[in-house]
N, C-alpha and C positions, 0 to 999 in steps of 0.2 A: 504494500500500500504506500502511495506517495503522499507527501504533504506539500502545501503551498507556503513558501518562505520568502521573506523580503529583508532588505537591509534596514538598519535601525533608523536611518534618516528618511526612509520611504521615498528617497529620490536618488537616482532615477527609479521610477516605479517599474520594476521588472520582476514580477513574481517568479520564483524558482520552483520547479518541481523537484522535491527532495526525495531521494531514494534512501530510506533509513538503513543504517548498518547497526544491528543490535549486538553483534558479536564480531570479534576481530576476524574470524574466519569468513564473515560475510563480505569483507571489503573487496577482495579480489573478484569474486563472481559478480557482485553488484557493479563494480567498476567495469568489468568486461562487457556486461550487458549494456551499460550506458555508452561505452565506446562503439559497440556494434550498432546501436540505435541512433546515436547523436554525434559521434565523432570525438567530442571532447566533453569534459566535465570539470568539477572543482570540488574540493572538500569544503563543507559548510558546517560551522559549529553551532553557536547560539545566536548568530545573527546580530552581533553587537558592533560590527564594522559599519561605519556610517554611510559610506558611499557604495561604489561598485566594485571594490576589491574583493568582496565576498560573493559576487554574482558571476555565474558561469556564462561564458559567451554563448553556450548552447541553451541556457536557461534550465539545465538539468544538473543537479548537484548530488554529491554523496553526503547525506546528512549524518554527521558523526556525533551529534549530541546524545543519541542513545548509547554510545560507548561510554558509559558513566560509572564504571566499577573501579574500586580501589584494588590494587594488586598486592602491594606490600607497604608496610609502614614501620620504620625504625624510630621509635619514640625516644630511645636513649640518645641517638646521635642527630635526630632531626632530619630525617630523609624519608621522602614518600614517593611511591611509584603508583601511577594511576593511568587509566585509559584517557585518551585525548579529549573525550567529551565531558569529563569531570570539570566543573567550574571551580574558579578560585574560591568562591564562597563555600562550596561543598568541602573543599580542603580545610578552610578555616573553621568550619563547624566541628571538624574532628580535632584540628590542631590546637585551637585556642584553649579549650579546657585542659589540655595536656601541657600548656605553657610554651606553645610554638606559634610562629607567625611567618608570613611570607617575607623574604628579603625585599622584594619589589612588588608593588601592586599598583595597577592603574586606578582610575576614578570610579570604576564599577567592579563589583565582585562577580558579575554574571558572565565574565569572559571565560571561555573554556581553556584548558591547558594547551590544546593544539593551537587555538587562536592566539594565546599569549606568546607562544614560540613564533608562529608565522608572522606576527606583527611586532615582535620584540618590544612588548609594552614597557612603559616606563612610568615613574610616579613622582611623588613629591620629594623623594630622597635621591634623585639622580646624581646630585653632586657628591653623595656619599657612597652609593652602591651601584651606580650605573643602571643598565637595563636588566630586564628579566633574564637575559642570556647568562648573566654572571651567577645565577643560582642554579643553572642547568647542570645536571650530571650527565645525562644521555637521553636519547629518545629513539624509538623505532620508526624507520621510514620505509614505506612500501612504494615501489614504482611499478608502472604498468607492464614493463618487459624485463624486470630484474627481480631477483630474490630479495626479500626484506633485509635491511641492514640496520645495525646499531650505529648511531652517530654520536660522537663525543669529541672533546678536544683532542683526544689521543687516537680515536678509531674513526676512520672515514671523515677526517677533519674537514675536508673540502665540502662534503655534503652537509656537515654540521654548520659551517659558516654560510653556505648558500641557503639553507633552510631557515635559519634564524632571520626573521624579517623578510623571508622570501615569499610571503603572501600566498602560501599554499600551492606554489607552482612547481616545486621540485619533487613532490610526491605526497603521499598521504601519511601523516603522523598517526600512529595507532596508540602509543603510550609514551609517557614522559616520566622521567625520574628527576626530582627537584630537591634541593636543599632548603631547609627551613632555618629560622633563627629563634633563639631562646628569648622568651619574654616572661616577666614576673606578673604582669597584669594586662587586662584588655583595655585599660584606660590610657588616655594620652594626656600628658601634661602640655597644655596648649597656651600659647601667648598670642593675643589678638589685639590689633590696633589699627585704626584707620589712618590714612595718609592723604596728603593734599595734592601731590604731583608725581610725575614720573621720576624726578630727581629724588624725591622722598622714598619712592619704591627702591631705587637702586642703592640708596644709602642704607635702608633697612635690610635689604637682601645681603649686602656686603657684611653687615654686622651679624645678622641672624643665621646665615648659612654656615658660618664658622662655629656657631654655638649650638645649633640644633640639627637633628637629623632630617626633619621634614620642614619644608617651607613652600608656601604658595600664596598668591594674591588674587583677589577679585578686583576687577577694574570697571569703573563706570565709563563705558565706551561712548556715552553721549555727552560727557562733560567737555566744555570748551574753554578757551582762554586760559586764565590763570589756574583753572580747575582741571585742565587737561591731564588725564592720567591719574586722577584721584581714585582711591580704592581702599581696600582693607587687606592688611597683611596678616597671615596666620603662620605660626611656626609651632613645632611640637616634637615631643620625644615620648617613647614608651615609658609609662610610669613604673616606678619601682614598687609601688604598693597599690592594692585594690584587687577586685575580683577578677576571675577569668571567665567572662560571660560571652556567650555567642549572641548572634544578632536576633533581635526581635522581628516579628513580621511587620511589613510596611503598614503604616497607619492610613495611608491615602492611596487612591488608585484613580486613574483617568479611565472611566469605563468605555467611552466611545471616542472615535476620531471625529471632531466637529467638521462641518463643511468648509470653514475658513479658519485661519490661524488665530489663536487667542493672543498671540504675540504681535503687537502692532506699535507704531510710534507713540501713541498715547499711553498705552499700558506700560511700555518700556520706560518712558520718561518718568512716570509716576513711581514705578518700581525702583528704578536705579536711584532716584533722588531720596526716597524714603529708606531704602536699604542702606545707603551710605550714611545717612543721618543717624541710623540706629546703631552703627558700629561704635565701639568705645573710642573716645578721643585720646585717652591715655591707656597704657598697656594693661590689658586684662588677663589675669592668670587663672586658668580653670582646669579641672580634670574633666575630660569629655569621653564618651564611649568611642571606641575605634570606628564604629559604624558611621557615626555622624561626622567624624574627622576625615575618614578616607572616602566614604560613599554617601554623601548627602542626598544625591539624586536617587539612589537605590531605595530610599524611604518612600518614594512615590512610584507605584507600579505603573508601567506603560506611560511614563511622562512624555515620551516622544509624540504621543497623540495630540498634545496641546497645539502642535503646529498645523493641524488640519490635514486635509486630504492631499495637499500638494507636498507636504513634508518639509524638510529643512536640510540645509547644508551646513556642515561644520567646516570652518576655515581654521586650520592649525598650522602655524609656521614656526620655524626656529631661525633666529637671526644671529650672526656671528657677534661675539662679545664686543669687538672693536667698534661696531656701528649700530649696536642694538638700540641704544637710547634714541639716536636720531631717527632710525627707521621706525621704531615704535611710535614716536611722535607723529610721523607722517601717516602711519596706518590709522591711528586714533583720530587724527584730523579728518581723514577721508571718510571714516565711518560716521563721525559726528556730522559732517556736512551732508552726507547721504540721508541721515535721520533714521535709517533702518534699525541699526543697533542690535544688541544682543544682551539679554539679561544674564546669560552665562558667559562671562568673559574671564578666562583664567590666565594668569601671568605667572611664570616661574622661571628660575634660572636653571640651566642645564650645566653639569660639570664637565670635566675633561676626561672622564673614564670612557674610553672607546669600547664599542661592542665588537665581538667577533663576527657579527652578522654583516654581510656585505651591503645590505640595503637598510640598515638600521637608521632610524630617523634622527635621534638627538645628536647634537654637536655642541661644543662649548659656546655658550651664548644664552639667549633668552627665548623662551617659547610663549606664544600667545595663541589661545584657542577661543573661538567664538562660534555661536550657533545663530544662523540667519534663516528666517522663514523663506521658503522657496518662492520666488516670483521672477517675472521677466526682468525687472530693473536690476535685481541682484546679479543675474547671469550676464546681462548686457553691459552693465556699468560698474558696479561696485567691485565684484570679484576680479575683473581684469585690472582695475586700478590697484587693488591690494596685491595681486600677483606681480605687477610691475615693480612695486616698492620692494617686495621680497627678492625679486630677481636682481634688481640693481644693488641690493645690499649683500648679495651672495648667500642668501638663505635658501630654505627649501620648505616644501609642504609635506604633510604626513600622509602617505598613501592610505593608511587604514581609515582616515577621516575624509578622504577626498572624493569628490564627484565631478570635478571640472578641470583639474590641472592639465595644461597643454603638454603634448608630447615633448616639445623642445625644452620646456621648463623641467620636466621630469628627467630627461636624459642628461641635461646639464647638471642638475643637482645630485643625481645618482649615477655617476660614471660607471659603476660596477654593474649596471643593468645588463651589459652585454655578456658578462661572465654568468649572470643568472640565466639569461636567455639560452646560453650554451648548455646549461645543466637543467633547464626546464623539462619536465616530463612532457613529451609531445601530446599526451592524452589529457593534459590539463591546460585550460585557458580561461582567464577571467575577462570580463568586460573592461576592467581597468587596464589590464596588461595589453589587450588589443588596442585600446584607445591611446595609450602613451608610447607604444613601441611600433605600431603599424603606420 
């Protein structure tokens, strides 16, 4: 039985027919059937990629979320092996009560292990721990015309590097072994303070990044003039005291997708103004649950529906440290002039810990992520202007979040794409890869 699957942003709207793999032994026969019927396919996890990197060119995918079993857990040394469809949240449900946590986690716990590898996810502690790749021990990779192989830094190292951040194109990951880190509590000692400008952000980041493991900022992207770049800075560390509690169920849910986006210039202006005013003017120190610190949006089920039937696009870029301040100012000025804006505008510094993955997104500098309701003006005017600023600054966009990047921008920003293309499984092709390499 097949299922209909979409990307998280619902743009482009290209429903995928998902062929579920309930057992590892199902992968090869299901894959072969898809090749015979449709030529190419793509592995699909929990559908948390925002754009078209998780969408098969053929619109027929191998659905790996049903591969959701734990294979082995070493709670003495903090190492776990699980099938590729297991989510990071499911790992934490077992790990937190035993005093373990992920070394690196993105902003949602609903990413699968396979997806975390394929997109080499990063988080609020990139300046300390780098990307998800640095916690990997090994994984199993299946290819359409080869025997399965174990990939690690020591074994099949080329395949290891190609598959990390390789967008599911080198083969199908069936299981992953990952290292965890010891924690004493599920609480986070957080520091929170609002700031008035981009200069204030960089000053806070320079101070806080050296003192705290986690740091991130929210930006009011509609602010102009002297208030350009104002926002709220949050830093944190795992607390040494407190309970080891797992996540509570979300309290809110968006039950339907409205015909039009609930995010518009009026609601954005009101939200951004009042949200900024509510933030503490002086540093506020609190213990907060790890769920609200790492995964605030996970507390609202199906939050992506608020953007309506047309969906949304996320624009996430990283800018080199030497030009980040000037380029960010230009990005924010363009967004404010456009008036479209984003209530989710996340700013954070990336460190200089390089990933083994050839197409890994982070580089030393500053990353900005924003969500925009999909409309004609966004595609025609705003995104091309933002892309030009990033291009001129020598930055790049994040393929896992992208639905519009030009082929020339991608190839310039990710010169190792040709190496990946040479190792791509010919039976795997995404809409993203076809768009940026063809």
